[in-house]
N, C-alpha and C positions, 0 to 999 in steps of 0.2 A: 521167684518174684510173682506175686499174684496181681489181679486187675486193680485192686485198691492201691498197691504199691506203685504201679505204673501211673495211675491217676494222680497220686500225690507228687510223683516225680515231675510230671508234666506241669501241674499247677505251680509247683515250687519254681520251676524254670521260668514260667510266664509271670511269676510274682514279683519280678523286679522291673521297674519302669523302663530301664534301658533295653532289657531283653524283650519286653513287650513291644517297644517301638521298632526294634530290629525285626521281629517276626511280622509285624504289620507291614513294614516296608518290603518284606520279601514275599508277601502274599500276592503282590501284583506281578512280580517277575523275579527271576534269579539275578543275583548281583555279585560282582567281585568284591573282595575285601577292600580294595582301593576305593571303589565307589561308596561303599558303606562308610568308610572312614571319612570321606568328604561330607557325607550327609549328617553325621553325628559329631558332636563337639566333645570328644574324648580321645584319649591316646590309643594308638595301635595296640598296645599291650592290653589295655582295658577291653577294647573291642574283641580281641582274640580270646580273652578269658570268657566273655559273655557268649561268644559263638561256640566255644568248647562246651559250655554248660548246656546250651540249646541242642547241640549235636549229641551229647551224651544222654540227654533226655529223649532222644529220638525225634525231636521236632524238626530239626534241620538235617540236611545232608550236604556234603561238599563234593566238588569235582574240580580237579586241577585242569585248567585249560591253558596250555603254554606255560607261562610263568605265573599266571594268576590263579588264585583259589576262588571259585565261585560257590555261592551258597543258595539254597532254595528250601522252601518248606516241603518237608518229606510227607507229613501226615495231612491228608486231605481234610480230615475232620477238624483241623485247627481253625480253618476259615469259619466253619459253622460254629465252633466253640466261641470264637471271638465275636462273631455276630450276636450270638446269644448273650454274651457278656455285655455287649453294647446295649442291648435291649434291657438287660437287668439293671444296668447303671441308670438308664433313662427312668425305669420304674422306681428305682431307689430315690432319685431326685424328685420324682412326682410325689412320693410319699412324704418327703420333707415339706413340700409345699402344702400338701393336704393337712399335715399335722400342725402347721402354723396357723391355719385358719380356724 
């Protein structure tokens, strides 16, 4: 697997709205699955599938604490990547306003 393959894998994993929300919520602090399940309006099975994809992409890591599984963002660059994406989205919307005038 080369660098481009890894980049595509990360972007694909972040390319789903639910997974993007999960990662953003984990940037602040690690959380157990039970907390994540309360924060998002979808089934435990759906949440587990999304967490698996994020884990396999190397974005998240998990740790069992007692009977709870806790997740956190593994790659420090993800915060910077998402910040850059937020700036890019702002720029995108600015160009829409510019093009309307």
